C-alpha positions in Angstrom: -26.6 -12.8 16.3 -23.8 -10.4 17.1 -23.0 -8.2 14.0 -19.4 -7.9 12.9 -17.2 -4.9 12.6 -15.5 -4.2 9.3 -12.2 -2.3 9.1 -10.5 -0.9 6.0 -6.9 0.1 5.4 -3.4 -0.8 4.3 -1.4 -3.4 6.1 2.3 -3.0 5.6 5.6 -4.7 6.3 7.5 -3.0 9.1 11.3 -3.4 9.1 12.8 -2.4 12.4 16.5 -2.0 13.4 17.5 -4.0 16.4 18.8 -2.5 19.6 17.9 1.1 18.9 20.4 1.3 16.1 20.1 3.6 13.1 19.6 2.1 9.7 23.2 3.0 8.7 24.5 1.0 11.7 22.5 -2.2 11.2 22.9 -5.2 9.0 19.7 -6.9 10.3 16.0 -5.9 10.3 13.1 -7.5 12.2 9.9 -8.0 10.2 6.4 -7.3 11.4 3.1 -6.7 9.6 0.5 -4.2 10.6 -1.2 -0.9 10.2 -3.6 1.5 12.0 -6.8 -0.2 10.9 -5.4 -3.7 11.2 -4.4 -2.9 14.8 -8.0 -1.9 15.4 -9.2 -5.2 14.0 -6.7 -7.1 16.2 -8.0 -5.2 19.3 -11.6 -6.0 18.4 -10.7 -9.7 18.0 -8.8 -9.8 21.3 -11.9 -8.5 23.0 -14.0 -11.3 21.5 -15.6 -9.3 18.7 -16.2 -10.6 15.2 -14.2 -8.5 12.7 -13.3 -8.5 9.0 -10.4 -6.6 7.5 -10.7 -5.2 4.0 -7.6 -4.4 2.0 -5.7 -5.2 -1.2 -2.5 -7.3 -1.2 -0.1 -8.5 -3.8 -0.5 -12.2 -4.8 2.9 -13.3 -3.6 4.5 -14.7 -0.3 4.4 -11.2 1.3 0.7 -10.9 0.8 0.2 -14.5 2.1 2.3 -13.6 5.2 -0.1 -10.6 5.9 -3.1 -12.8 5.6 -1.6 -15.4 7.9 -0.8 -12.7 10.5 -4.4 -11.5 10.4 -5.9 -15.0 10.6 -3.6 -15.8 13.6 -5.7 -13.1 15.5 -9.0 -14.6 14.3 -9.7 -11.7 11.9 -11.8 -12.5 8.8 -9.9 -12.2 5.5 -12.5 -13.4 3.0 -13.0 -9.9 1.5 -9.3 -9.1 1.0 -8.5 -8.4 -2.7 -5.4 -9.5 -4.4 -3.6 -7.8 -7.2 -0.9 -5.2 -7.9 2.8 -5.8 -7.5 4.0 -4.8 -4.1 3.3 -4.6 -0.4 3.7 -1.2 1.2 6.8 -1.0 3.5 8.2 1.2 6.2 11.5 1.3 8.0 11.6 2.2 11.7 14.4 3.4 14.0 13.3 3.3 17.6 13.9 6.2 19.9 17.0 6.2 22.0 18.0 8.6 24.8 17.4 12.1 23.4 16.9 10.8 19.8 13.3 10.6 18.5 12.1 7.5 16.6 12.2 7.8 12.8 10.0 6.2 10.2 10.8 6.0 6.5 7.8 5.0 4.2 8.1 3.1 1.0 4.5 2.7 0.0 4.1 4.4 -3.4 2.6 2.1 -6.0 1.5 -0.5 -3.4 -1.3 -2.8 -4.2 -3.6 -1.0 -1.7 -2.8 2.5 -3.1 -3.9 1.3 -6.6 -7.5 0.7 -5.4 -10.1 2.5 -7.4 -13.9 2.9 -7.1 -16.0 -0.1 -8.1 -13.3 -2.7 -7.1 -14.8 -3.5 -3.7 -18.3 -4.9 -3.3 -19.2 -3.0 -0.2 -22.8 -4.1 -0.1 -21.7 -7.7 0.1 -19.1 -7.0 2.8 -21.6 -5.0 4.9 -24.4 -7.6 4.6 -23.9 -8.8 8.1 -22.0 -5.8 9.6 -23.0 -3.4 12.3 -20.1 -1.0 12.2 -17.5 0.2 9.6 -14.2 1.7 10.8 -11.8 3.6 8.6 -9.2 6.4 9.0 -7.8 9.5 7.3 -4.7 7.7 6.1 -6.9 5.7 3.7 -8.0 8.9 1.8 -4.6 10.6 2.0 -2.8 8.3 -0.4 -4.5 8.8 -3.7 -7.6 10.5 -5.2 -8.9 7.0 -6.1 -8.6 5.8 -2.5 -10.5 8.9 -1.4 -13.3 7.9 -3.7 -13.2 4.3 -2.4 -13.7 5.7 1.1 -16.6 7.8 -0.1 -18.2 4.6 -1.6 -17.7 2.7 1.6 -19.1 5.5 3.9 -22.1 6.1 1.6 -22.9 2.4 1.3 -22.7 2.0 5.1 -25.1 4.9 5.7 -27.5 3.5 3.1 -27.5 0.2 4.8 -28.0 1.6 8.3 -24.5 0.7 9.5 -22.7 2.9 12.0 -19.5 4.6 10.9 -16.4 4.9 13.1 -13.6 7.4 11.9 -10.1 7.9 13.1 -8.7 11.3 11.9 -5.2 9.8 11.8 -3.7 12.9 10.1 -0.3 12.4 8.4 0.8 15.7 6.9 3.5 14.1 4.6 1.0 11.7 3.0 -1.2 14.5 1.4 0.6 15.0 -1.9 -2.0 14.9 -4.6 -3.1 18.5 -4.7 -5.9 18.5 -2.2 -5.8 19.3 1.5 -7.0 17.0 4.2 -9.8 19.5 5.0 -11.1 19.5 1.4 -11.2 15.7 1.2 -12.2 14.6 4.7 -14.8 17.2 5.8 -17.5 15.8 3.4 -16.5 12.2 4.1 -16.8 12.5 7.9 -20.1 14.4 8.0 -22.0 11.2 8.7 -19.7 9.6 11.2 -21.2 8.2 14.4 -18.0 7.8 16.3 -14.8 9.9 15.9 -11.3 9.6 17.3 -8.4 12.1 17.2 -6.0 14.2 19.1 -7.0 17.8 19.9 -4.4 18.9 17.3 -6.1 16.8 14.6 -9.5 18.1 15.5 -8.2 21.7 15.4 -6.6 21.2 12.0 -9.6 19.5 10.5 -12.2 22.0 11.7 -10.2 25.2 12.0 -10.5 25.4 15.8 -8.2 26.5 18.5 -7.1 23.5 20.7 -7.0 24.1 24.5 -3.6 22.6 24.8 -2.1 21.3 28.1 1.5 20.9 29.2 2.2 20.0 32.8 5.1 21.8 34.4 4.5 20.6 37.9 2.4 18.0 39.8 0.0 20.8 40.8 -1.0 21.6 37.2 -4.6 20.6 36.3 -6.6 20.3 33.1 -8.8 23.3 32.2 -11.9 21.0 31.9 -14.2 24.0 30.9 -11.9 24.7 27.9 -12.1 21.1 26.8 -15.8 21.0 27.2 -16.1 24.1 25.0 -13.7 22.6 22.4 -15.8 19.3 22.2 -19.0 21.3 21.8 -17.4 23.2 18.9 -16.4 19.9 17.3 -20.0 18.5 17.9 -21.4 21.5 16.0 -19.3 20.6 13.0 -20.4 17.0 13.0 -24.0 17.1 14.4 -24.7 13.4 13.6 -21.7 12.2 15.5 -22.7 10.5 18.8 -19.3 10.0 20.4 -16.2 12.2 20.1 -13.0 10.9 21.7 -9.8 12.8 22.3 -7.0 12.6 24.8 -6.9 15.8 27.0 -3.3 16.5 26.4 -0.8 17.5 23.7 
């Protein structure tokens, strides 16, 4: 029997302006539901994998819409908790010409952000799982969520389940008095698989990233520098079996 993958994170409502308009210019917004870890779950399901998504949603039509979206992709939702008063939201202006895209978050006090240790029965959730996937965003929102991540990772290790971690560093989310390095370094020590940009690895482990920026078609990667960089990362997380990073900035 193929074991399932469990992903954990916040699913949010995305409100996007049409036609590359700014928020001030638009009177309409398109609605979508998603999030980093939910997107991973959808990808796994699209490749034919069995996957469950764990989160907490408000018990209202918005929460129901999120569950319906997940189920439409054949994602298991049996372990989703309900409670709290609101769904995390963000507003997006797409990039246009020389203007960068812009995202405005409205997630404070969301149902997910109010999760605390002891609320999720990880042993039950992991009973038929082979891999647990989470990301740094989960631990960035509140001290309580950082502890929930610790519970999940420790339970996974105790049960012999592989752990997949996406650094997913968002500087503006770390607002509760601790740095990403302080919180994440102990949590990721037992990761089997790790994802991140070279800048994220450099930030987390205090390393110097090789960096690459093509100025002509003749430019080539310094493969030796990237090999050295990856070996330095591997020394920081000796248990990690796979380290993934795009070789460009």
